[in-house]
NUKOLSE-371028 format. One record per residue (C-alpha): residue in three letters; x, y, z; residue number from 1. Coordinates in pm, 1 decimal, always signed. Layout:
% residues N
REC     r         xx         yy         zz     k
REC   ALA          X          Y          Z   NUM
...
***
This chain:
% residues 449
REC     r         xx         yy         zz     k
REC   MET    +5144.2    +2866.4    -4483.7     1
REC   SER    +4795.1    +2716.6    -4460.4     2
REC   LYS    +4710.9    +2407.8    -4258.9     3
REC   ASN    +4629.4    +2223.1    -4581.2     4
REC   SER    +4981.7    +2267.0    -4712.1     5
REC   THR    +5208.6    +1978.6    -4804.0     6
REC   ILE    +5539.6    +1915.4    -4631.8     7
REC   THR    +5802.2    +1668.6    -4750.8     8
REC   ILE    +6067.7    +1521.2    -4523.5     9
REC   LEU    +6375.0    +1377.9    -4694.6    10
REC   GLY    +6520.9    +1108.5    -4470.3    11
REC   ALA    +6344.0     +906.4    -4200.9    12
REC   GLY    +6609.5     +876.6    -3932.1    13
REC   TYR    +6562.7     +992.3    -3573.4    14
REC   VAL    +6517.8    +1353.8    -3677.7    15
REC   GLY    +6326.9    +1303.1    -4001.8    16
REC   LEU    +6075.2    +1044.5    -3884.7    17
REC   THR    +6005.6    +1225.2    -3557.1    18
REC   THR    +5952.6    +1554.1    -3740.4    19
REC   ALA    +5733.6    +1393.8    -4006.1    20
REC   ALA    +5516.3    +1205.2    -3757.3    21
REC   LEU    +5453.0    +1514.0    -3543.8    22
REC   LEU    +5384.5    +1754.3    -3830.4    23
REC   ALA    +5135.6    +1503.4    -3974.0    24
REC   GLN    +4936.7    +1556.1    -3652.7    25
REC   SER    +4948.1    +1935.8    -3691.1    26
REC   GLY    +4717.6    +1983.7    -3988.4    27
REC   TYR    +4963.4    +1916.3    -4268.5    28
REC   ARG    +4987.9    +1644.2    -4529.9    29
REC   VAL    +5336.5    +1504.4    -4484.6    30
REC   PHE    +5543.9    +1284.1    -4712.8    31
REC   VAL    +5842.0    +1110.4    -4553.1    32
REC   VAL    +6100.6     +973.3    -4795.3    33
REC   GLU    +6304.8     +668.6    -4694.7    34
REC   PRO    +6505.7     +470.4    -4954.3    35
REC   ASN    +6582.6     +174.8    -4725.4    36
REC   PRO    +6315.4      -90.8    -4804.3    37
REC   LYS    +6320.7     -250.5    -4459.4    38
REC   ARG    +6284.9      +81.6    -4280.7    39
REC   LEU    +6016.4     +198.6    -4523.1    40
REC   GLU    +5812.3     -117.6    -4468.1    41
REC   ALA    +5823.2      -65.2    -4091.8    42
REC   ILE    +5695.5     +292.8    -4124.9    43
REC   LYS    +5419.9     +188.7    -4365.4    44
REC   SER    +5305.9      -65.2    -4106.9    45
REC   GLY    +5264.3     +218.5    -3855.7    46
REC   ARG    +5576.3     +186.5    -3641.8    47
REC   SER    +5931.0     +310.6    -3612.6    48
REC   PHE    +6230.1      +94.8    -3703.4    49
REC   PHE    +6416.5     +230.0    -3397.5    50
REC   PHE    +6317.0     +255.3    -3032.9    51
REC   GLU    +6191.5     +598.2    -2929.8    52
REC   ASP    +5944.0     +652.5    -2649.1    53
REC   GLY    +5596.7     +754.4    -2769.0    54
REC   ILE    +5660.1     +768.8    -3142.2    55
REC   ASP    +5479.8     +452.6    -3260.1    56
REC   PRO    +5121.6     +565.5    -3180.4    57
REC   ILE    +5183.5     +893.4    -3364.3    58
REC   ILE    +5318.4     +717.4    -3672.1    59
REC   LYS    +5032.9     +466.5    -3666.5    60
REC   GLN    +4760.1     +730.8    -3654.5    61
REC   GLY    +4929.3     +940.9    -3922.8    62
REC   VAL    +4962.1     +647.0    -4162.4    63
REC   GLU    +4608.5     +524.7    -4099.6    64
REC   SER    +4456.1     +870.5    -4144.8    65
REC   GLY    +4657.0     +939.8    -4459.1    66
REC   THR    +4826.0    +1254.7    -4324.8    67
REC   LEU    +5160.2    +1072.9    -4307.1    68
REC   ILE    +5265.0     +918.2    -4637.5    69
REC   PRO    +5581.3     +702.7    -4635.0    70
REC   THR    +5747.7     +665.1    -4974.7    71
REC   ASP    +6081.2     +611.4    -5144.2    72
REC   SER    +5989.9     +835.0    -5438.8    73
REC   TYR    +6100.2    +1195.5    -5487.5    74
REC   GLU    +5873.9    +1211.9    -5792.6    75
REC   GLN    +5570.9    +1135.0    -5575.8    76
REC   SER    +5661.7    +1344.3    -5271.8    77
REC   VAL    +5831.7    +1661.7    -5392.4    78
REC   PRO    +5617.2    +1828.7    -5665.8    79
REC   ASP    +5333.5    +1939.1    -5435.7    80
REC   ALA    +5551.2    +2032.4    -5138.3    81
REC   ASP    +5536.1    +2386.5    -5007.1    82
REC   VAL    +5816.1    +2317.5    -4761.7    83
REC   ILE    +6085.3    +2049.1    -4790.2    84
REC   PHE    +6291.7    +1944.9    -4487.9    85
REC   SER    +6623.0    +1775.7    -4562.5    86
REC   CYS    +6694.2    +1535.9    -4275.1    87
REC   VAL    +6941.6    +1303.6    -4444.1    88
REC   GLY    +7248.3    +1162.9    -4271.6    89
REC   THR    +7574.8    +1352.1    -4235.3    90
REC   PRO    +7824.5    +1089.9    -4113.3    91
REC   ASP    +8183.2    +1186.1    -4045.2    92
REC   ASN    +8468.1    +1108.9    -4282.3    93
REC   PRO    +8781.0     +927.6    -4157.5    94
REC   ASP    +8954.4    +1265.7    -4114.4    95
REC   GLY    +8673.4    +1397.0    -3892.5    96
REC   SER    +8513.6    +1622.2    -4152.2    97
REC   SER    +8145.1    +1585.6    -4237.6    98
REC   ASN    +8039.2    +1365.4    -4527.6    99
REC   LEU    +7790.5    +1586.4    -4710.9   100
REC   SER    +7725.0    +1357.4    -5006.8   101
REC   TYR    +7372.0    +1278.1    -4884.7   102
REC   VAL    +7296.9    +1647.9    -4830.2   103
REC   PHE    +7400.8    +1747.0    -5182.1   104
REC   GLY    +7248.3    +1432.5    -5331.3   105
REC   ALA    +6908.3    +1499.7    -5172.0   106
REC   ALA    +6912.6    +1861.6    -5292.5   107
REC   GLU    +6999.4    +1754.3    -5646.6   108
REC   GLN    +6722.7    +1493.0    -5658.0   109
REC   ALA    +6464.6    +1729.9    -5510.4   110
REC   ALA    +6558.0    +2004.7    -5756.7   111
REC   GLU    +6429.7    +1788.2    -6040.5   112
REC   TYR    +6071.9    +1808.1    -5908.0   113
REC   MET    +6037.5    +2119.4    -5687.9   114
REC   LYS    +5771.9    +2375.0    -5772.5   115
REC   PRO    +5865.2    +2746.5    -5793.1   116
REC   GLY    +5877.3    +2931.5    -5462.0   117
REC   VAL    +5928.5    +2623.8    -5244.2   118
REC   VAL    +6108.0    +2667.3    -4911.6   119
REC   TYR    +6394.1    +2419.1    -4877.5   120
REC   VAL    +6495.0    +2361.7    -4515.9   121
REC   GLN    +6820.8    +2201.6    -4404.0   122
REC   LYS    +6754.5    +2028.3    -4071.9   123
REC   SER    +7051.8    +1792.0    -4074.9   124
REC   THR    +7353.5    +1913.8    -3881.7   125
REC   VAL    +7603.1    +2052.9    -4133.4   126
REC   PRO    +7925.7    +2257.7    -4116.2   127
REC   VAL    +7890.8    +2633.2    -4141.4   128
REC   GLY    +7895.6    +2737.0    -4506.6   129
REC   THR    +7710.8    +2431.1    -4635.6   130
REC   GLY    +7394.1    +2628.8    -4704.5   131
REC   ARG    +7575.9    +2861.5    -4944.6   132
REC   LYS    +7695.5    +2558.9    -5141.9   133
REC   VAL    +7343.3    +2415.2    -5162.6   134
REC   ILE    +7209.3    +2753.1    -5274.0   135
REC   ASP    +7470.2    +2760.6    -5552.1   136
REC   GLN    +7362.1    +2408.5    -5642.2   137
REC   PHE    +7004.5    +2527.0    -5687.8   138
REC   LYS    +7116.8    +2835.2    -5883.6   139
REC   ASN    +7307.4    +2614.3    -6125.0   140
REC   LYS    +6983.8    +2431.4    -6195.1   141
REC   SER    +6786.0    +2759.8    -6221.5   142
REC   VAL    +6546.5    +2649.9    -5947.4   143
REC   ASP    +6330.5    +2914.1    -5777.1   144
REC   VAL    +6377.2    +2817.3    -5411.2   145
REC   GLN    +6429.3    +2984.6    -5075.1   146
REC   TYR    +6682.0    +2814.5    -4847.6   147
REC   VAL    +6654.7    +2809.9    -4467.1   148
REC   SER    +6873.0    +2646.9    -4203.3   149
REC   ASN    +6666.2    +2497.6    -3919.6   150
REC   PRO    +6897.0    +2288.5    -3697.3   151
REC   GLU    +6746.3    +2023.1    -3470.8   152
REC   PHE    +6804.5    +2006.7    -3095.8   153
REC   LEU    +6623.1    +1686.4    -3002.3   154
REC   ARG    +6775.7    +1420.2    -2779.4   155
REC   GLU    +6742.6    +1053.9    -2865.8   156
REC   GLY    +6521.7     +889.5    -2607.6   157
REC   THR    +6319.2    +1209.3    -2560.0   158
REC   ALA    +6287.3    +1312.2    -2925.4   159
REC   VAL    +5906.9    +1340.6    -2921.9   160
REC   TYR    +5903.8    +1546.0    -2603.1   161
REC   ASP    +6187.3    +1771.4    -2720.4   162
REC   THR    +6017.4    +1842.9    -3052.0   163
REC   LEU    +5685.0    +1922.3    -2888.5   164
REC   TYR    +5816.7    +2114.1    -2587.4   165
REC   PHE    +6123.1    +2276.6    -2739.9   166
REC   ASP    +6332.8    +2534.0    -2560.6   167
REC   ARG    +6407.7    +2709.5    -2889.3   168
REC   VAL    +6346.2    +2684.5    -3261.7   169
REC   VAL    +6617.9    +2841.8    -3474.3   170
REC   ALA    +6566.3    +2936.9    -3837.9   171
REC   GLY    +6821.7    +3127.6    -4041.8   172
REC   GLY    +6819.7    +3248.3    -4400.1   173
REC   ASP    +6843.2    +3538.9    -4640.4   174
REC   ASP    +6468.7    +3569.4    -4700.9   175
REC   THR    +6265.6    +3688.5    -4401.5   176
REC   ALA    +5938.4    +3552.3    -4536.5   177
REC   ALA    +6088.4    +3205.4    -4585.7   178
REC   VAL    +6226.8    +3207.5    -4230.4   179
REC   GLU    +5882.7    +3302.1    -4097.6   180
REC   THR    +5723.5    +3024.4    -4302.3   181
REC   VAL    +5944.1    +2771.8    -4123.3   182
REC   LEU    +5871.9    +2921.7    -3781.7   183
REC   ASP    +5498.2    +2911.0    -3860.1   184
REC   VAL    +5526.6    +2533.4    -3908.4   185
REC   TYR    +5643.6    +2503.5    -3547.8   186
REC   ARG    +5377.8    +2742.8    -3424.8   187
REC   ALA    +5118.5    +2508.6    -3576.7   188
REC   LEU    +5287.9    +2215.8    -3402.6   189
REC   GLU    +5284.1    +2405.3    -3073.9   190
REC   ALA    +4909.0    +2459.4    -3107.6   191
REC   HIS    +4855.8    +2081.0    -3123.6   192
REC   ARG    +5126.6    +1964.0    -2889.7   193
REC   ASP    +4925.0    +1869.6    -2581.6   194
REC   ASP    +4692.0    +1652.6    -2790.4   195
REC   ILE    +4989.5    +1488.9    -2961.2   196
REC   ALA    +5156.6    +1428.2    -2625.1   197
REC   ALA    +4840.7    +1254.9    -2503.8   198
REC   LEU    +4842.6    +1032.7    -2812.9   199
REC   ALA    +5208.9     +949.9    -2752.0   200
REC   GLY    +5145.9     +877.1    -2386.4   201
REC   ILE    +5410.3    +1121.1    -2267.4   202
REC   THR    +5386.8    +1384.5    -1997.7   203
REC   THR    +5308.7    +1734.9    -2118.5   204
REC   GLY    +5570.7    +1997.4    -2049.5   205
REC   PRO    +5564.0    +2350.2    -1912.9   206
REC   ARG    +5821.2    +2473.8    -2160.7   207
REC   LYS    +5748.8    +2790.7    -2354.9   208
REC   GLY    +6001.8    +2783.6    -2631.8   209
REC   LEU    +6169.5    +3072.4    -2809.3   210
REC   TYR    +6144.8    +3136.5    -3183.3   211
REC   ILE    +6482.1    +3266.5    -3299.5   212
REC   SER    +6555.1    +3415.6    -3643.0   213
REC   THR    +6919.0    +3444.1    -3749.2   214
REC   LYS    +7152.0    +3480.8    -4043.9   215
REC   LEU    +7203.3    +3162.1    -4243.8   216
REC   ASN    +7559.2    +3095.2    -4128.3   217
REC   SER    +7470.9    +3171.2    -3766.7   218
REC   ALA    +7197.2    +2906.2    -3768.4   219
REC   GLU    +7439.0    +2646.0    -3902.5   220
REC   LEU    +7697.3    +2731.1    -3637.9   221
REC   ILE    +7450.6    +2734.0    -3346.9   222
REC   LYS    +7379.2    +2360.1    -3347.7   223
REC   VAL    +7736.6    +2232.4    -3359.9   224
REC   THR    +7841.9    +2494.1    -3106.0   225
REC   ALA    +7571.0    +2383.8    -2861.7   226
REC   ASN    +7667.5    +2016.8    -2891.3   227
REC   ALA    +8037.8    +2096.9    -2869.5   228
REC   PHE    +7985.2    +2290.4    -2547.7   229
REC   LEU    +7787.8    +2005.1    -2390.7   230
REC   ALA    +8058.6    +1760.6    -2496.9   231
REC   LEU    +8314.3    +1994.9    -2342.8   232
REC   LYS    +8127.1    +1985.7    -2009.0   233
REC   ILE    +8130.8    +1604.2    -2012.4   234
REC   SER    +8502.6    +1589.5    -2088.8   235
REC   PHE    +8570.6    +1850.8    -1822.3   236
REC   ALA    +8384.6    +1640.0    -1565.6   237
REC   ASN    +8586.9    +1334.8    -1671.4   238
REC   SER    +8913.8    +1526.6    -1636.6   239
REC   ILE    +8817.2    +1620.8    -1281.0   240
REC   ALA    +8713.2    +1257.9    -1218.6   241
REC   MET    +9066.4    +1141.4    -1301.8   242
REC   LEU    +9202.1    +1390.1    -1049.2   243
REC   ALA    +8941.8    +1282.3     -791.5   244
REC   ASP    +9059.2     +922.4     -829.1   245
REC   ARG    +9412.1    +1032.2     -740.3   246
REC   VAL    +9324.7    +1250.8     -439.1   247
REC   ASP    +9048.1    +1042.3     -276.4   248
REC   ALA    +8765.1    +1279.9     -364.1   249
REC   ASP    +8418.1    +1195.6     -498.9   250
REC   VAL    +8350.5    +1361.3     -833.6   251
REC   VAL    +7973.9    +1329.8     -783.8   252
REC   GLU    +7995.4    +1538.9     -465.9   253
REC   VAL    +8224.6    +1783.3     -643.2   254
REC   MET    +7998.1    +1829.5     -943.7   255
REC   ASP    +7682.8    +1849.4     -733.6   256
REC   ALA    +7833.3    +2149.3     -556.6   257
REC   VAL    +7987.6    +2302.6     -869.6   258
REC   GLY    +7661.8    +2257.7    -1061.8   259
REC   ALA    +7469.2    +2434.8     -786.1   260
REC   ASP    +7623.3    +2755.3     -918.4   261
REC   GLU    +7350.2    +2893.7    -1146.3   262
REC   ARG    +7613.7    +3029.5    -1381.9   263
REC   ILE    +7734.2    +2675.1    -1446.5   264
REC   GLY    +7440.7    +2435.0    -1395.5   265
REC   ARG    +7452.3    +2063.7    -1311.8   266
REC   ALA    +7351.7    +1922.3    -1651.5   267
REC   PHE    +7621.5    +1733.6    -1847.7   268
REC   LEU    +7867.5    +1736.1    -1558.3   269
REC   ASN    +7831.0    +1361.8    -1504.1   270
REC   ALA    +8164.8    +1183.1    -1514.4   271
REC   GLY    +8185.8     +834.7    -1659.6   272
REC   ARG    +8274.0     +639.6    -1971.1   273
REC   GLY    +8240.9     +937.9    -2204.7   274
REC   TYR    +7988.8    +1048.6    -2464.4   275
REC   GLY    +7883.8     +866.5    -2780.1   276
REC   GLY    +7596.2     +852.6    -3027.2   277
REC   GLY    +7535.0    +1004.1    -3365.0   278
REC   CYS    +7570.6    +1371.4    -3264.9   279
REC   PHE    +7837.8    +1465.9    -3010.5   280
REC   PRO    +8135.8    +1275.6    -3162.0   281
REC   LYS    +8043.1    +1381.8    -3514.9   282
REC   ASP    +7965.3    +1742.9    -3427.8   283
REC   VAL    +8284.4    +1790.4    -3225.8   284
REC   SER    +8504.8    +1646.4    -3502.1   285
REC   GLY    +8308.4    +1839.5    -3764.0   286
REC   LEU    +8349.9    +2167.9    -3576.0   287
REC   ILE    +8723.8    +2108.0    -3536.1   288
REC   SER    +8754.6    +2030.4    -3907.6   289
REC   SER    +8542.8    +2329.4    -4010.5   290
REC   ALA    +8751.1    +2560.2    -3791.5   291
REC   LEU    +9077.0    +2431.4    -3939.9   292
REC   GLU    +8942.4    +2494.1    -4290.1   293
REC   ASN    +8897.4    +2856.1    -4181.6   294
REC   ASN    +9242.2    +2876.5    -4016.4   295
REC   VAL    +9110.1    +2856.6    -3660.1   296
REC   ASP    +9265.8    +2599.2    -3426.5   297
REC   LEU    +9007.8    +2492.8    -3166.1   298
REC   GLU    +9257.5    +2336.8    -2925.4   299
REC   ILE    +9001.9    +2326.6    -2644.5   300
REC   MET    +8773.9    +2100.0    -2849.2   301
REC   GLN    +9064.8    +1882.9    -2959.2   302
REC   SER    +9146.3    +1829.9    -2591.0   303
REC   ALA    +8783.5    +1744.4    -2513.4   304
REC   GLN    +8784.4    +1494.0    -2797.7   305
REC   ALA    +9104.7    +1334.0    -2670.2   306
REC   VAL    +8972.5    +1300.9    -2314.2   307
REC   ASN    +8651.8    +1142.0    -2440.0   308
REC   GLY    +8836.0     +895.7    -2659.6   309
REC   ALA    +9044.0     +783.9    -2363.1   310
REC   MET    +8756.3     +707.6    -2124.9   311
REC   PRO    +8667.3     +349.5    -2234.8   312
REC   GLY    +9034.3     +258.8    -2189.7   313
REC   TYR    +9035.6     +430.5    -1850.2   314
REC   ILE    +8744.2     +209.4    -1742.9   315
REC   VAL    +8918.9     -107.1    -1860.1   316
REC   GLU    +9238.9       -5.1    -1680.9   317
REC   LYS    +9042.2      +21.3    -1357.4   318
REC   LEU    +8924.5     -334.2    -1411.2   319
REC   LYS    +9280.1     -453.8    -1479.0   320
REC   VAL    +9393.6     -301.1    -1149.2   321
REC   GLU    +9120.8     -493.1     -964.5   322
REC   LEU    +9147.1     -828.5    -1143.1   323
REC   GLY    +9501.0     -831.0    -1272.7   324
REC   GLU    +9522.8    -1025.8    -1596.9   325
REC   LEU    +9192.4    -1009.9    -1788.3   326
REC   ALA    +9268.2    -1310.4    -2007.9   327
REC   GLY    +9024.4    -1588.1    -1926.4   328
REC   LYS    +8811.2    -1369.7    -1700.5   329
REC   LYS    +8438.2    -1353.6    -1767.6   330
REC   VAL    +8309.0     -995.8    -1781.4   331
REC   ALA    +7956.3     -868.9    -1846.0   332
REC   VAL    +7889.3     -528.3    -1999.2   333
REC   PHE    +7541.3     -395.7    -1921.9   334
REC   GLY    +7454.3     -105.2    -2151.0   335
REC   LEU    +7535.2     -110.1    -2522.5   336
REC   ALA    +7318.8     +182.5    -2636.0   337
REC   PHE    +7512.8     +507.1    -2610.8   338
REC   LYS    +7257.0     +636.6    -2357.4   339
REC   ALA    +6939.5     +524.3    -2185.8   340
REC   GLY    +6608.5     +559.6    -2369.4   341
REC   THR    +6731.0     +468.3    -2715.7   342
REC   SER    +6841.8     +166.8    -2917.0   343
REC   ASP    +7115.3     +369.6    -3088.4   344
REC   THR    +7463.1     +217.5    -3043.2   345
REC   ARG    +7659.7     +447.4    -3271.3   346
REC   LYS    +8000.6     +535.4    -3116.4   347
REC   SER    +7878.3     +366.0    -2799.0   348
REC   PRO    +8127.1     +366.9    -2508.4   349
REC   GLY    +7971.8      +40.1    -2387.5   350
REC   VAL    +8051.7     -126.5    -2719.0   351
REC   ALA    +8404.7      +17.5    -2709.6   352
REC   ILE    +8456.8     -120.3    -2357.9   353
REC   ALA    +8332.2     -465.3    -2459.1   354
REC   ASN    +8566.2     -475.1    -2757.3   355
REC   LEU    +8862.0     -360.7    -2546.1   356
REC   LEU    +8791.2     -639.5    -2297.3   357
REC   VAL    +8797.7     -891.4    -2582.8   358
REC   HIS    +9130.8     -742.5    -2693.3   359
REC   TYR    +9274.6     -822.8    -2350.1   360
REC   GLY    +9149.6    -1179.9    -2367.5   361
REC   ALA    +8836.5    -1160.8    -2155.9   362
REC   GLU    +8524.7    -1367.6    -2222.2   363
REC   VAL    +8257.2    -1099.0    -2268.7   364
REC   VAL    +7879.8    -1110.7    -2247.8   365
REC   GLY    +7672.1     -804.4    -2331.9   366
REC   TYR    +7319.2     -689.8    -2259.7   367
REC   ASP    +7107.1     -385.9    -2336.1   368
REC   PRO    +6729.5     -347.3    -2290.1   369
REC   GLN    +6690.5     -205.5    -2642.6   370
REC   GLY    +7028.4     -200.2    -2815.6   371
REC   ASN    +7132.3     -564.3    -2851.6   372
REC   GLU    +7037.7     -591.6    -3217.5   373
REC   GLU    +7195.2     -263.8    -3324.0   374
REC   ALA    +7512.0     -335.0    -3124.5   375
REC   ARG    +7579.1     -663.9    -3298.1   376
REC   GLU    +7734.5     -502.2    -3606.8   377
REC   ASP    +8003.9     -316.6    -3410.2   378
REC   LEU    +8073.5     -574.9    -3139.6   379
REC   HIS    +8354.7     -826.6    -3172.6   380
REC   ASP    +8221.9    -1160.4    -3295.9   381
REC   SER    +8320.7    -1332.5    -2971.2   382
REC   VAL    +8089.9    -1116.2    -2755.8   383
REC   THR    +7785.6    -1316.1    -2646.4   384
REC   LEU    +7461.4    -1119.2    -2628.1   385
REC   ILE    +7211.9    -1222.3    -2360.9   386
REC   ASP    +6839.7    -1145.8    -2323.4   387
REC   SER    +6830.5    -1083.4    -1949.2   388
REC   PRO    +7074.4     -957.0    -1683.9   389
REC   ASP    +6991.1    -1261.5    -1470.5   390
REC   THR    +7158.8    -1497.0    -1719.6   391
REC   ALA    +7498.6    -1320.7    -1715.9   392
REC   GLY    +7654.2    -1499.2    -1418.8   393
REC   PRO    +7855.7    -1623.7    -1265.8   394
REC   ILE    +8104.8    -1358.6    -1377.7   395
REC   ASP    +8430.9    -1210.3    -1254.7   396
REC   ALA    +8327.8     -852.7    -1324.4   397
REC   LEU    +8029.7     -642.6    -1426.8   398
REC   VAL    +8067.5     -313.5    -1611.5   399
REC   VAL    +7753.7      -98.2    -1607.3   400
REC   ALA    +7797.8     +133.5    -1905.5   401
REC   THR    +7453.5     +291.6    -1959.9   402
REC   GLU    +7220.3     +455.6    -1710.7   403
REC   TRP    +6907.1     +253.1    -1791.9   404
REC   PRO    +6645.1     +257.7    -1511.5   405
REC   GLU    +6652.4     -122.5    -1525.6   406
REC   PHE    +7014.7     -113.5    -1411.6   407
REC   ARG    +6958.9     +155.1    -1149.0   408
REC   THR    +6701.2      -63.6     -976.8   409
REC   LEU    +6892.5     -392.8     -978.3   410
REC   SER    +6868.2     -534.6     -629.0   411
REC   THR    +7177.3     -633.9     -434.6   412
REC   GLU    +7035.3     -987.1     -434.0   413
REC   THR    +7034.9     -990.5     -814.9   414
REC   LEU    +7385.1     -847.5     -824.0   415
REC   HIS    +7507.6    -1115.5     -584.5   416
REC   THR    +7346.9    -1380.5     -806.4   417
REC   VAL    +7527.3    -1251.1    -1113.8   418
REC   LEU    +7860.5    -1171.3     -949.2   419
REC   GLY    +8096.5    -1433.5     -816.6   420
REC   GLU    +8236.0    -1430.6     -462.1   421
REC   ASN    +8537.4    -1210.9     -543.4   422
REC   SER    +8386.0    -1027.0     -839.7   423
REC   VAL    +8393.2     -653.2     -893.0   424
REC   LEU    +8131.1     -407.8    -1019.6   425
REC   ILE    +8262.4     -120.7    -1232.6   426
REC   ASP    +8005.9     +158.6    -1228.0   427
REC   ALA    +8108.7     +337.1    -1548.8   428
REC   VAL    +7820.9     +585.9    -1524.5   429
REC   ASN    +7821.2     +646.8    -1146.1   430
REC   ILE    +7457.2     +552.3    -1092.6   431
REC   TYR    +7496.2     +355.2     -769.3   432
REC   SER    +7566.4     +448.1     -410.0   433
REC   PRO    +7915.6     +320.6     -326.3   434
REC   GLN    +7825.5     +304.0      +42.4   435
REC   GLU    +7515.3      +90.4      -14.4   436
REC   LEU    +7685.6     -159.6     -243.5   437
REC   ARG    +7994.0     -189.5      -27.9   438
REC   ALA    +7775.7     -238.3     +279.1   439
REC   ALA    +7607.9     -525.2      +89.9   440
REC   GLY    +7944.6     -688.5      +34.5   441
REC   ILE    +7992.0     -588.9     -330.1   442
REC   ARG    +8330.7     -469.6     -453.0   443
REC   TYR    +8238.2     -134.5     -606.3   444
REC   ILE    +8452.0      +85.5     -831.4   445
REC   GLY    +8317.5     +409.6     -977.6   446
REC   VAL    +8471.4     +681.7    -1191.6   447
REC   GLY    +8627.8     +956.9     -983.3   448
REC   ARG    +8483.9     +810.2     -664.1   449
***
């Protein structure tokens, strides 16, 4: 595919907007389709509607140069496209299965305007077998299209870096030429990545990523399997943390030593309040549901899901042991985004903890460096959001639920200012030194410590 080709991105969420902004800096003309008027207006003004390190300068330059074209129109964006990336949402249904209405809806709308020979790429995370259904959808409309699965592996908070300095790009499909077309898009991105990183103000990486071609169904299964395995590591660490609490061991010391084994690795063995966000919970439940549809019972993933769901309650129980009755106690929850580096509060353990505290009658204040606004929708109405950690006190307890650098570097003086004389600090992400805080006179409780 030539550098002057046109690419269309359907959906401007974390994956879609990041992909669109970066490809617009790689020699392509890129349309990004977003139906939400408020989000679209933000992109047209040259910025993201969510917090993501380094993305705003890339969007701004793309919009100003005309290589990135935000629109809500399929009629404008699809007819000239040589490659179309579907990056629409795939939320989970109440039963844990994936809601694919946006996936099929985007394909149906695009089919009305696609030119013959276009490569249609599914980048959203979907259950294995979805691609075959979309292909049948196109066949029913007699559309000449080649379908490729190209799952994303970016992490919120480092989405720009992960897209530029990927460890692997996976593309799977029935047509070898179409798969190579998709891989060539990333090769063009790789050729520009250091310049884009400089524009974004992020550190360049040493990573030399792999380009992996697979069967269609394999590509679909790779993404959910990768996320499920990482979620399994987190839940495993939390299971060991519960045991460590009972036997007077320190789970951080345990996992440091276990993770030193190169066969295992230290990543994702951090015990704490559990995982959240828009990927892990959805992908685990989606994989379980997909397996059951194919008469496979993934009991190991069901157990991981159960452990994760129990962790916010486990944190609150620790607080009840320390304070007794929570009714009437004032508790601050620092960290409402599901992880540091993002404003995303979907399935946030911090939000779940805050709401549980309200359930037990506590007066709750919440703070997050980036996630206050997004958290508001899911927080109980009685939770008071504050603009600075300094304004939380005096409180009976502080729960630190996200590993933001701002929280890591809180001085003991600041903590003493916020905490009352007999207050307790619950370190729900194990980011502090118990010895240092206890030496400073702070009642410290970690997870598995």
